[in-house]
C-alpha positions in Angstrom: -3.7 -19.1 14.3 -1.4 -16.1 13.9 1.3 -18.3 12.4 -1.1 -19.6 9.8 -2.3 -16.1 9.0 1.3 -14.9 8.5 2.1 -17.9 6.3 -1.1 -17.4 4.2 -0.2 -13.8 3.5 3.4 -14.7 2.5 2.3 -17.6 0.2 -0.6 -15.7 -1.5 1.5 -12.5 -2.1 4.2 -14.6 -3.6 1.7 -15.5 -6.3 -0.4 -12.3 -6.5 2.5 -9.8 -6.8 4.0 -11.4 -9.9 0.6 -11.8 -11.5 -0.1 -8.1 -10.9 3.3 -7.1 -12.1 2.9 -9.0 -15.4 -0.3 -7.1 -16.2 0.5 -3.6 -14.9 1.7 -1.1 -17.4 2.7 2.4 -16.3 2.5 3.7 -19.8 -1.3 3.0 -19.7 -1.5 4.6 -16.2 0.3 7.8 -16.6 -2.2 9.7 -14.6 -1.6 7.5 -11.6 2.2 7.8 -12.1 2.0 11.6 -12.3 0.0 11.7 -9.0 2.4 9.3 -7.3 5.4 11.4 -8.4 3.7 14.7 -7.4 2.9 13.2 -4.0 6.4 12.0 -3.4 8.0 15.2 -4.5 5.6 17.1 -2.2 6.7 14.8 0.7 10.4 15.6 -0.1 9.7 19.3 -0.3 7.7 19.3 2.9 10.6 17.9 4.9 12.8 21.0 4.0 12.7 23.8 6.6 12.0 26.6 4.2 11.9 26.7 0.4 11.2 29.5 -2.0 9.0 29.0 -5.0 12.1 29.0 -7.2 13.8 26.3 -5.0 10.6 24.3 -4.9 10.3 24.4 -8.7 14.0 23.4 -9.0 13.6 20.4 -6.7 10.4 19.3 -8.5 12.2 19.5 -11.9 15.3 17.7 -10.6 13.3 14.8 -9.0 10.9 14.5 -11.9 13.8 14.0 -14.3 15.7 11.7 -12.0 15.2 8.2 -13.4 16.2 6.4 -10.2 13.7 8.5 -8.2 10.9 7.8 -10.7 11.7 4.0 -10.8 11.6 3.9 -7.0 8.2 5.5 -7.0 7.0 3.0 -9.6 8.2 0.1 -7.4 6.7 1.4 -4.3 3.3 2.2 -5.8 3.2 -1.1 -7.7 3.8 -3.2 -4.6 0.7 -4.9 -3.3 -0.1 -4.4 0.4 -2.4 -6.6 2.5 -4.4 -6.5 5.6 -5.9 -9.7 7.0 -8.1 -10.0 10.1 -9.4 -13.5 11.0 -12.6 -13.2 13.1 -14.4 -16.0 14.9 -17.9 -15.9 13.4 -19.5 -17.1 16.6 -17.9 -14.8 19.1 -16.7 -11.9 17.0 -13.3 -12.2 18.6 -10.2 -11.4 16.5 -8.2 -14.6 16.2 -5.3 -13.2 14.1 -4.2 -10.0 12.3 -1.6 -9.3 9.7 -1.1 -5.8 8.5 1.1 -5.2 5.5 3.2 -7.3 3.0 6.4 -6.8 5.1 4.8 -7.3 8.5 8.0 -9.0 9.7 10.4 -6.2 8.9 8.2 -3.1 8.6 7.7 -1.0 11.7 4.0 -0.4 11.3 1.1 -2.9 11.2 -1.6 -1.4 9.2 -4.4 -3.4 10.8 -4.0 -1.9 14.3 -1.2 0.7 14.5 -3.5 3.7 14.4 -1.0 6.1 16.0 0.8 6.4 12.7 -1.8 5.2 10.2 -5.0 6.8 9.2 -8.3 5.4 10.4 -9.2 4.5 6.8 -6.2 2.0 6.7 -7.3 0.4 9.9 -10.9 0.0 8.7 -10.1 -1.2 5.2 -10.1 -4.9 6.2 -13.5 -4.4 7.8 -14.9 -2.6 4.7 -13.5 -5.4 2.5 -15.1 -8.0 4.7 -18.5 -6.2 4.5 -18.2 -6.0 0.7 -17.5 -9.8 0.4 -20.2 -10.6 2.9 -22.7 -8.6 0.7 -21.9 -10.5 -2.5 -19.0 -8.7 -4.0 -16.4 -11.1 -5.4 -13.1 -11.6 -3.6 -11.2 -12.7 -6.7 -8.2 -11.0 -8.2 -9.1 -9.3 -11.5 -5.9 -8.0 -13.1 
């Protein structure tokens, strides 16, 4: 069952990511882009041992104007992630789990690696299941 789940994720993402990419426009979503850049810059700054306000402002300005940095943020934030849990409806047992688009090479499985992921990530698949079970559509609306 796990092998089928892995293959299903790979096959569907191969179709879904290009469909999303063809409709997504960062120019129409500048607020999201600005939040993504700010978050990423804050992450960079937080890894430094000590920074003055002047140094922080300088780092912020340099990264914000760095095209390669901004392009990498866009790529990362535009990449679709996935979490799949297959549950036996009769027993409630988990038959298979896939966590993340790069589950083969990435070092964290977002469906159960709760040591490094927030609880919200781990519960997202369950929330989505409940939404679908209560009549919300499971279709891709780009």
